[in-house]
PANU-366310 format. One record per residue (C-alpha): x, y, z; residue in three letters. Coordinates in steps of 0.001 Angstrom, whole numbers, padded with zeros to 6 digits, always signed. Layout:
<nodes>
XYZALA;...
</nodes>
This chain:
<nodes>
+034399-095919+080316UNK;+032530-098049+082654UNK;+035535-100134+083161UNK;+038005-096711+084043UNK;+035106-095746+086396UNK;+034507-099199+088055UNK;+038759-099240+088305UNK;+038935-095846+090045UNK;+036503-097037+092187UNK;+037913-100132+093631UNK;+041044-098485+093867UNK;+040043-095563+095714UNK;+038521-098003+097763UNK;+041288-100005+098184UNK;+043711-096479+098222UNK;+040811-095518+101319UNK;+041205-098944+103055UNK;+044851-098547+103455UNK;+044937-094799+104819UNK;+042586-095921+107367UNK;+044585-098910+108450UNK;+047816-096418+109702UNK;+046798-097926+112806UNK;+045860-101417+115004UNK;+045906-102747+117740UNK;+046118-106463+118371UNK;+046072-108994+120898UNK;+048679-111267+121590UNK;+049515-114372+124043UNK;+052301-114436+126397UNK;+054222-117847+126511UNK;+057353-118526+128477UNK;+057962-114598+128737UNK;+057482-114331+124423UNK;+054999-112086+122712UNK;+053024-115152+120408UNK;+050790-113774+118052UNK;+049025-114563+114277UNK;+050387-113518+111220UNK;+050082-114984+107638UNK;+052467-116008+104554UNK;+051455-116392+101099UNK;+048265-118106+102296UNK;+048817-119866+105450UNK;+047699-118203+108950UNK;+050056-119444+111948UNK;+052111-118255+115408UNK;+054947-116235+115073UNK;+056842-114488+117630UNK;+057818-110845+117808UNK;+061186-110287+117722UNK;+062900-106767+117588UNK;+066619-108510+117549UNK;+065931-110373+114468UNK;+067368-108755+111272UNK;+064126-109699+108771UNK;+061270-112424+108878UNK;+062796-115788+109668UNK;+061094-118776+109308UNK;+060796-122134+110744UNK;+062831-125023+108941UNK;+060410-127202+110357UNK;+057892-125497+108225UNK;+059056-123935+105656UNK;+061641-125093+102888UNK;+064426-123207+101942UNK;+067132-122589+099811UNK;+071292-123061+100483UNK;+072474-119551+101079UNK;+076382-118315+101937UNK;+074579-116747+104647UNK;+074812-117153+108739UNK;+073394-116519+111896UNK;+075438-115721+115373UNK;+074460-117866+118165UNK;+075736-117882+121362UNK;+078420-120801+120954UNK;+077954-121454+117178UNK;+077463-120080+113988UNK;+073963-121342+111911UNK;+073338-122078+109019UNK;+070135-120384+107296UNK;+068715-120595+103805UNK;+066627-117822+101977UNK;+062906-117978+101131UNK;+061194-115594+098722UNK;+057914-114362+100239UNK;+054792-112903+098376UNK;+052892-111294+100945UNK;+052708-111578+104647UNK;+050009-109664+106702UNK;+049826-108949+110525UNK;+046587-106968+111104UNK;+047567-103223+109441UNK;+051012-104675+108364UNK;+051282-106043+105268UNK;+054334-106301+103019UNK;+054970-107859+099628UNK;+057408-109665+097492UNK;+060761-109549+099727UNK;+063609-112690+100644UNK;+062976-114135+103756UNK;+065632-116692+105948UNK;+064625-120040+107199UNK;+066447-121674+110168UNK;+065597-124299+112836UNK;+063646-122808+115062UNK;+062299-125713+117185UNK;+063709-124576+120070UNK;+061330-122279+120467UNK;+058798-123518+119195UNK;+059065-126019+121973UNK;+059184-123285+124568UNK;+055943-121534+123705UNK;+054679-125387+122873UNK;+052451-124604+119309UNK;+053136-125153+116080UNK;+056079-121888+115308UNK;+055819-120067+111445UNK;+058623-117945+112414UNK;+059682-115083+113715UNK;+059292-110772+113036UNK;+061626-108714+112774UNK;+063543-105465+112135UNK;+063040-105338+107901UNK;+059117-106196+108722UNK;+058882-103356+111782UNK;+060722-100546+110476UNK;+058620-098612+108965UNK;+056233-098443+112110UNK;+055700-097066+115287UNK;+055304-100483+118254UNK;+053967-100156+121526UNK;+054459-103188+123772UNK;+051405-103564+126427UNK;+051926-106218+128506UNK;+049246-105679+130775UNK;+046951-105815+128742UNK;+048625-108357+126088UNK;+048798-106249+123260UNK;+051006-104427+120657UNK;+049949-101227+118896UNK;+051050-100317+115524UNK;+050989-097050+114198UNK;+052376-095302+111073UNK;+053555-091724+110563UNK;+053036-089284+113188UNK;+051180-091529+115188UNK;+048442-088965+116772UNK;+046212-092128+117782UNK;+048779-093116+120387UNK;+049817-089693+121447UNK;+045639-088757+122577UNK;+045703-092241+124095UNK;+048391-091351+126699UNK;+050945-089230+127731UNK;+054710-090196+127141UNK;+056466-090231+130727UNK;+060029-090115+128579UNK;+061388-089916+125298UNK;+064911-091336+124414UNK;+067195-091242+121383UNK;+068288-094531+120225UNK;+070674-096222+117702UNK;+070777-098316+115566UNK;+073557-100933+115076UNK;+072701-103132+111947UNK;+069084-103734+112758UNK;+069443-103988+116541UNK;+068141-100965+118716UNK;+070471-099486+120786UNK;+069468-098264+124135UNK;+072081-096079+126727UNK;+071050-096535+130095UNK;+072146-096525+133350UNK;+072487-099197+135943UNK;+073534-098633+139489UNK;+074210-094943+138130UNK;+077206-096628+135464UNK;+075799-096145+131527UNK;+075495-099187+129667UNK;+074732-099572+126038UNK;+071721-102617+125795UNK;+070055-103793+122914UNK;+065882-103631+123470UNK;+065491-107564+122363UNK;+061598-108609+122751UNK;+062675-112245+121862UNK;+064497-112185+125126UNK;+062574-114155+127821UNK;+065709-112541+130355UNK;+067871-109712+130383UNK;+071155-110395+129623UNK;+074634-108492+130574UNK;+077932-109571+129298UNK;+079707-111933+131069UNK;+083073-109640+131363UNK;+081364-106939+132847UNK;+082154-106497+136514UNK;+080908-104262+139453UNK;+080239-104443+143121UNK;+077307-102960+143006UNK;+075481-105524+140778UNK;+073941-108086+143135UNK;+074941-112308+142462UNK;+071564-114078+143034UNK;+073324-117431+144701UNK;+070853-119972+142344UNK;+072427-120232+138904UNK;+070124-120694+135751UNK;+070018-123181+133416UNK;+070208-121892+129709UNK;+069454-123133+126117UNK;+070569-121832+122958UNK;+069557-122319+119181UNK;+072326-124910+119528UNK;+070232-126958+121690UNK;+072974-127069+123918UNK;+072187-126813+127764UNK;+074698-124133+129998UNK;+074848-123102+133469UNK;+075007-119349+134323UNK;+075296-116714+136805UNK;+072234-114625+137585UNK;+072602-110984+138650UNK;+070284-107923+140118UNK;+070864-104603+138989UNK;+069425-102480+141833UNK;+067942-099438+139953UNK;+068105-099091+136234UNK;+067234-096067+135042UNK;+066350-094234+131590UNK;+065961-090438+131397UNK;+064323-089847+134792UNK;+062202-093109+134870UNK;+063894-095318+137610UNK;+062967-099629+137720UNK;+064671-101451+140807UNK;+065739-104809+141115UNK;+066200-105784+137577UNK;+067742-109531+136970UNK;+070019-110378+134416UNK;+071938-113175+132936UNK;+075824-112949+132509UNK;+076246-114107+129439UNK;+079404-114237+126926UNK;+077788-112178+124255UNK;+080641-111007+122352UNK;+080184-113426+119168UNK;+076111-112005+119581UNK;+076399-108545+119783UNK;+079928-107020+119798UNK;+078647-103873+119649UNK;+076415-103426+123218UNK;+076803-104453+126648UNK;+073821-107103+126782UNK;+070344-107073+126007UNK;+066893-105668+127578UNK;+064303-108333+127143UNK;+061271-109611+128955UNK;+062197-108416+132319UNK;+062555-104855+131634UNK;+059901-104868+128617UNK;+057069-106263+130550UNK;+057689-102807+133393UNK;+055916-100867+131804UNK;+054274-099278+128677UNK;+056874-099071+126382UNK;+057255-098723+121874UNK;+059908-097532+119622UNK;+059452-095267+116956UNK;+061769-096779+114545UNK;+061201-094394+111763UNK;+061895-091561+114541UNK;+064445-093496+116431UNK;+063312-092969+119681UNK;+062252-095202+122747UNK;+059205-093865+124397UNK;+057965-094555+128234UNK;+054118-093710+128729UNK;+052177-093599+131466UNK;+049695-095770+132484UNK;+047941-097342+135536UNK;+050954-100154+136342UNK;+053270-098704+139171UNK;+056984-097173+136883UNK;+059212-098037+139790UNK;+059282-101531+140025UNK;+060319-103642+143464UNK;+060588-107294+141394UNK;+063142-109285+142580UNK;+062609-112673+140939UNK;+065068-113863+138318UNK;+063084-115069+134911UNK;+064639-117652+133202UNK;+065014-117554+129110UNK;+062514-120950+129206UNK;+060360-118688+131166UNK;+060356-120680+134351UNK;
</nodes>
């Protein structure tokens, strides 16, 4: 009997603890325009990059061994072989996930960019049950579950916009210089990217090209452009920089990616369960006049 009572007390304590951990605010470091944070996998603590463009937890092959698989990841210019690994536990503050499959691939190019040992990328399969708030001003990520009352008590939404899912990707419709585009929200893209076949007289070219290195470790020169006005619902952002890249092999269903220059303009959150992107009112300007181009290498 006493064992049963003790067990119930232990379980109640565990349940109460889990219930209380439906939200948390987590600091991060910004390195080369990437969100770098600390998490623990199978007892090993280290650096991860928050990547809304990744399908699942993706582990660095320089830090983990995987098993051979037939899977491939699409790169800008070539397919990348990946391996698989069974993960017993993954913990990132109030987010916990147990007994699931992760993938293992070479992330050394990202490790070099952040200049510290990188364990992996936190992607969709880990994030899909959560409402995630990006606050680049405070360098904090907010994680919320359920109806996220704490989040709505703290601030007021400027706009709530539905998005579509294309596989694991968040696909958002926006207007750039009054033309509609379908763009993917990618928190691990240091730049905004636009498909190279998109041409418009309102997209202004930047004379200085940019050198970009992708996951295949090759460097190539690309054209940069400026979208004079980017609008979501009734909120506009001015002079958003984009790099024009051939993305047809990577994201066929979209016109490009929205990365750091866009996500850092104001507080933005992704509510995966409700399929909503939310722009939040805060103390930073929402009409952003910033014509400095951003490199994917953070330079």
